[in-house]
N, C-alpha and C positions, 0 to 999 in steps of 0.2 A: 398391390397392383403395381406393375412396372410403369415407367415413364418413358416418353419419347426422348431420343438423343438431343433434340433441340431444347426440350424442356429441361433436361438435366444440365445442359450447357448453360442455359440462362440462370438456373438456380446456382450453379457453380460461380458464375460471374457475380451474382448478387452477394453470395457469401464472401467472395474475395473482396468486394467493395466494403462490405460490413466490417471485415477484419481490418482493412486500412483505416476505416473511420474510428474503430476502437483504438487503434494505435495512435491516430492523430489526437483523439480526445484525451487519451492518457498522457501524451507528451505535453500538450498545452496545459493540462491541469497540473502536471508535475512541475513545470516551470513556475507556475503560480505558487504551489505549495513550498517549493524550495526557497523562494524568496521570502514567503511569509513566515516560514519556520524561524528564520533569523531575524526578520523584521519585528515579529511580535514581541520577543523578549527584549529587544532594544527599545521598542516603544513603551512597554510597560515599566521597565526598570529605569530608563534614562529620561524619556520625555515626561512620564507621569511621576517619576521619582518614587516608585513603589519599592518596598524592600524586596530583596532577592527571593525570599521564601514566598511572599505574596505573589510575585510575578510567576514563579514556578507553579504555584497553586492554580493560578488562572490558566496557565498553559496546559496543566494537567486536566483541567475541566474540558478542554477541547478534545482530549483523548476519550474522556467519558462520553462526550457528546457523540462521537463516532460510534461508540458501542451502543448507545441508546438508539441511534438512528438505525443501526443494523438489526437490533433485536426487536424493536417496537414499530418502526415505521416501514421498513423495507417489505416485510411479508404482506401486510394488508395492501400496500400500494401496488405490489406486483400482482396480487390476486385480482385487484380491481382493474388495473390498466394493462397488465401484461408486461413483458420485459421492455419492449420498445417504449411503451408509455411511461414506465417507471424511470428509465434513464432520462427521459425528457423532464419528468417532474423534478428529479434530484439535480439535473443540470440547470433547471430554472432556479432552484434554490441557490445554487452556486452563483448565478448571475446576481440574484438579490443580495447575497452576502457581499459580493464585490462592490455593489452600489452603496450599501451601508458603510462599508469600510472606507470608501472614497469620500463620501459626503459628510460623515459624522466623525468628529474627533473626541470620542468619549470612551473610557476603558470598558464599561459594561456593554456598550453598543458594539465595540470592536470584538469582544469575546462572543457576543450573540451572533455577529456576522460570521465569525470563524466557525461557530457551531452550525449555522445554517449551511455553510459551504462544505461541511464534512471535512474540514482541514484539521490536521493534527500538528502540534508543535514539533514533532519529531521529523517532519517532512515525509514520513511514511503515509501511504494512502490506504487506510483501513476502513474507509467509509462506505456508504451504500453503492456509490458508483463503482468502486473497485470490486465489490462483491458481485455486482451485475456483470461487469467486464469478465470476471473469471467464470461466471456461469455461461456467458454467451460465447466466449472465444472457442471453446471446444466444439461448438456446433458449426463452426466455419471451415473446419479441416478434418482430415482423417486422423484416427487415433495415433498413428505412428508419428504424426507431426505435432502433437500437442505440446511436448516438452520444448520443441524448437520455437513454437509460437509464444509460449510463456516466457522463454528466454528473450525473444525479441521485445515482447511487451515490457518486461522489466528492464531490459537494456535501454529502451527509449526512456522509461521513467527515471532511471538513475542518471543518465546523461542530462536529461531535461531538468531534473531536480538540482543537479550540480550546477548547471548553468544559472538556475534561479538563485542559488546561494551566491554565485559570483556577482550578481547584480549589487549585492551589498558592499562590494569593494570597488565598484566602478566609480570613478571620481564624479561627484555631483549627483549620484543616485539618491542620496538622502537629503538633497537640497535642490531648490529652495523649499522652505517649510510651508508655502502656501501657493495656490494657483489663482491667478487673476479671475475675478468674476465668479468664483466658486467659494463655498464655505471652507473654513480652515479644516484641513485633514492631516493626519499624521503621515509624514513622508509621502506627499501626494503622488510623486512620480512612481513609486513602488505600487501604490494603491491603483493608479491609473493603468499600469501594466497588468496588474491583477484583474482589473475589470475587463480589459480587452481580451485577455486570455480566457476568462470565464465565458465571454460571448462566443469565442471560437469553439470552446468545448460544447456549448449548447448547439451551435451550428453543425458540428461533426456528428453529434448524436441524433439530430433531428431527422436526418435522411436515412437512418437505418431501415432495412427492409424487413418484411414480415418473416424472413428466414431466421431471425434471431429468436423467434418465439419457440416455446416448447412444442415439439412435434408429437402428435398423438393420433391414435386411431379415431376415426370419425365417431362422434358421440361420446368419447371419453370425458368423464367429468373433470373439471379443473381440480387438481390435487397436488399442490406443490410442497406439501408438508413432508417431513422425513419419515420414512417407513419405520415401523416399530423395531424390526429386526436390525436396522442400521443405527438406531439411536445410541446403543452402548458404544459402538465404534466412534460415532461423532462426539459423544461426551468425552471419551478417552482422548481424542484428538484435541478437543477444546481445552481440557485440563493441561495437556502437554504444551500446546501452543501458548496457553496463558503463562505457563512457567517460563518459556523461552522469551515471550514478550515482556514479562516482568523484568527479567534480567536485561533485556535490551533497553528498557526504560531507564535503567541505571546509567546508561552510557549514551543517551540521546545527544544530539548536536549541542544544545545549550550547555550540557554538563561537560562535554568534551572541550567546548570553548572555555568554560570556567577553569578546567584542569590546566590547560596549556597557558592560560593567562596568569593564573595564580602561582603555579609551580615553576613555569619556565619563562614568565614575564614576556610573553609574546603579545604583540599588538593585535587588535581585533581584525585589522585588514589581513594580516598574515594567516589568521585562523580561517578566514573566509577562503583563502587559497588552499589551505589544508583540507577543508571540507570539500572543496571542488575536486582536488586530486583523489581523495578517498572515494568520492562518488563516481569518478571516471573509472578508477581501478575496479571498483565493485561492479560497475556496469559491464566492463569488458569480460569479467569472469562468467557472466551469464551464458555467453556463447560457448565457453569451455564446458559449462555444466550440461548443456543440452547434448553435446557430443559425448561427454563422459557417460551420461545416462544411457545412451544407445549401447554402450559397451558393458556397463556393469549394473544397469538398472536404476530406477528412480530413487528407491529408498537407500540403496548403498551410496549413491551420490550425495543424498541429503546428509547422511550420518558421517561418512568417511571424509568429507571435506569440512564439515562443521567442527568436528573434534579438534583438529590441529589449529583451527582459527581460535578456538576457546583458549588453548594453551598460549597462543600469542597475545590474546587479550589480557590474560593473567600476567604476562611478562611486561606489559607496557610500563607500569609504575616502577619496575625494578631497573629500568634502563638508566644508566648514569649520566647521559647527555641528552639534550633535546633532539639532535639528529637521530640518535638511536631509538628514542621513544617514538619519534615520528615515523621512522622506517618500520618499526615493529607494528605500529598502528596500520600503516599502509599495507604491509604484508598480511596482516589479519584481514583487512578489507578485501584482499584478493581472493580470500577463501570464504569469508563469513556469509556472503550472500548467494553462494552457489546453490544453497538449499531452497532458495525462494522459488524459482521457476519449476524446479523438480517437485517441490512440495505442492505447488498449485496443480501441476499436471497429475501428480499421484492422487490427490484428494478427488479431483474431478474425474479420475479414472475408476475410482471405487464406488461411485454413486451414479445412479441413472440421471439422464438429462433433466427430468422433471423435478428432481430434488436439488439440483446444483445451486440454484439461487439461495434456497433455505440453508443449505450446508455452508455456503460461502458467507452468508450473513451471520450464522452462529459462530463460525471460526473467526471471522473478521471482528465481530463484536467481542469475543473472548480475548483476542489479542489487544484490542484497543483498551478494554477495561483493565486488563492486567498491566499493560504498559503505562497506564495513567498512575498506577501506584508506585512504579519503580523509581521515579525521580525523588520521592520523599526520603527514603532511607539513604539514597545517594547524597542528597543535600545535607542530611543530618550528619553523615560521616564526614563530608567535606567541611561542614561548619565546626566539627570537633577537631579538625586538623588532620584527619585521615584522608588526604586528597586522593591517594591511589587505591584505597581499599575497595571502592565501588567496582573497579576493574576486576579485582580478584574475586569478589562475591559473584559478579555477573558471569565471569568465566566458569566458575565452579557450578553455578546453577544451570548454565547452558550445557555443560558436560553431562550433568545428570539427566537433562532432557534428552540428549542424544542417546544415552545408554538405555533409558527406559523406552524410548521410541523404537529403537532397534529390537529390543526384546519383545515388545508388544506386537509389532507389526511386520516383523521380518518374513512371516509366512503368508501375509495378505498381499496378493498381487493385484495391480490395477485391472479391472474388468469393466465392461459396460453392457447394459441391456439394449443398447441401440446400435444399429448397423453403422458402418462407416459412412461418413459424409459422402454424398454422391448417390447413395441408394435412396429410394423413395421412402421417407420416414413417416408418411401420412400427412394430413393437413395440419396447419399451424393453429394453435389455440393460444389465447392469452396466457394461460398457465395450465394447459392440459397435461394429462399423463401420457408418457411415451409407452410404446408397446413393450411387453416383456417377451423374452425369448420363449418360444414354444417348447 
């Protein structure tokens, strides 16, 4: 049944507001994650005097935690509370994690806090909130604008995460080591900023409208699980994304920091600036990716920008000077993330609305689990004196991922069984099934 112009206009306004709230929540969360990704390794290795291997093991646990939350917690929470209720639940856990981090100065409690918040030491956001964002965002705009929206979403995240990393080099950010009238906490000003940003994230999510829920025909039973005919496709994507994330885990920020400190004798403050520049350059590339996708398609943009970035990654340890190594890394960052918004738009385009949360959870969980393994072979290679070898291995694995992805999916075009946003998609249900094409 059609809808009145006034009703359609009001729904469009609510969807636009929901989109802005998703962007705001992502930005505030990314600042917190960017700061914590650098702070966590410093706290464990310097303040608690833990060996590097143990510190990396604990940071890897945070990646496993994001995978577990996606696989085990997100599906039942969404089924019980719907998308809007689910984002409130996980944003509430984010606030709880920030409170624990601020008030308690204990390694185990800090890691527990990070797990509750869905934070990963890589500063990438592969937790349940990210999965929900990716499921919700396509419902706020027309299909032709999905790649552009995901580009903006990731642009905000990269710039915000880079700004969070920059907090580590701001004079006085890591001092004083205590706050009057409060229990001792590790680097309390970083923790206080993290707590404030968690509260802002919860506020942004709290006012989402019911437009974010799955739209289905009246009486459709809630069925957010992945259809049998799509499971082989999702499994193939999970394996491929896992391989890519494993390689990415070999060159996460703490390992980049270790490489430039050990090989080029760079101070920690300058590494913070390096990570900031890399984040800014990566973020700017998202806008280019959305425009390129309009011309050559989502999958071609994913593969044909990622391949040259892998070659640059392999080249980093062969550079004879620090400026050349840094320049190669920055050049690689200008290409390496262009597949992120196009990948998200592509996947959300080949599954129906009712399955998007489940698919996002599976793929996000696969990425988190695989990425948690990547740091260990990299640390083993660096400990044996092969400081540049992780770059080579990561680049070659990523190249294999691109080639297999292209061969397996080049003939699968993004489609959807729901009409463009703006049409009447039926009533909202907490996790109801959307209508199939007749």
